[in-house]
C-alpha positions, 0 to 999 in steps of 0.5 A: 732278875731274868736270865738272858737267852743264849743263842742256840747253835744249829747243832744244838737245834738239830739234836733236839729233832725227834727228842721233845722235851717235857715242856713240849709234851705238856704243851701238846697235851694241853693243846689236845685237852683244850681243843674243841671236840668239833675240831678234834673230830674233824681232824680225825676224819679225811673229809673233816680234815680237808674242811679243817685244812681249808678253814686254816686258809680262809678268813673273814676279810673286810673285802667281800670280793675275797670272801666271795672268791673263797666261797666260789673256790670251795664250791668248785672243790666240793660244793655247798656242803664243803663250803658250809663245813669250812665256814662252820669250822673257820670261826672256831679255828680263828678263836684259837689264835695263830699259835694253834694253826701249825698244831692243827695242821700237824693233827689233820695231816695223817687223815689227809694222807689217807686220800687217793692221789687224785684227791690229794692233787685236788686238795693241793690245787684248792689250797693254792687257790684259797691262798691266792684269793686275797692277793697276799701270801703270809709265812703260814700259808707258804709253810702250809703249802710246802708241808701239804705238798711234801706230806701228800707226795710222801704218802703217794710214793708210799714213804712214811715221813712221820718224823716231819709231822704228827707230833701231836698225834704221837702225844695222843698215842702216848696218852691213850 
């Protein structure tokens, strides 16, 4: 017989912030162990992290005009090499499924925060354009834009907001 889930109070939820349970650490470790090396490597290099970030926002669409618009945005942002790198990473990201999207974002953010303020602003603008390209805004895209802007602003003013991001990186550090 299954035990019914109980409602969690806000106070209980807040108490868990910064105190991951064993199953959370195990899940993060499993994620890292099964992550393709190409995605792991991309997340740990600023240029690769940017391409991976954009791969999280692009998708093969049954509307060729959307894909063409995304390619145009990528070409403007970084030329054919960026577009090709994003399109190379995109199927790998898609293959992992929606559940991997936030952990991938969490993994790549420290590398993106290494970029200059001008580069960071260009990345935010490009991300916004990629989101707008298909005329839809889903919850993940909204969350990604919010987290990206917040993290890059924190990096720009010299603050470290590692509590709000980087949990996958923390597991990496523990495992090393």
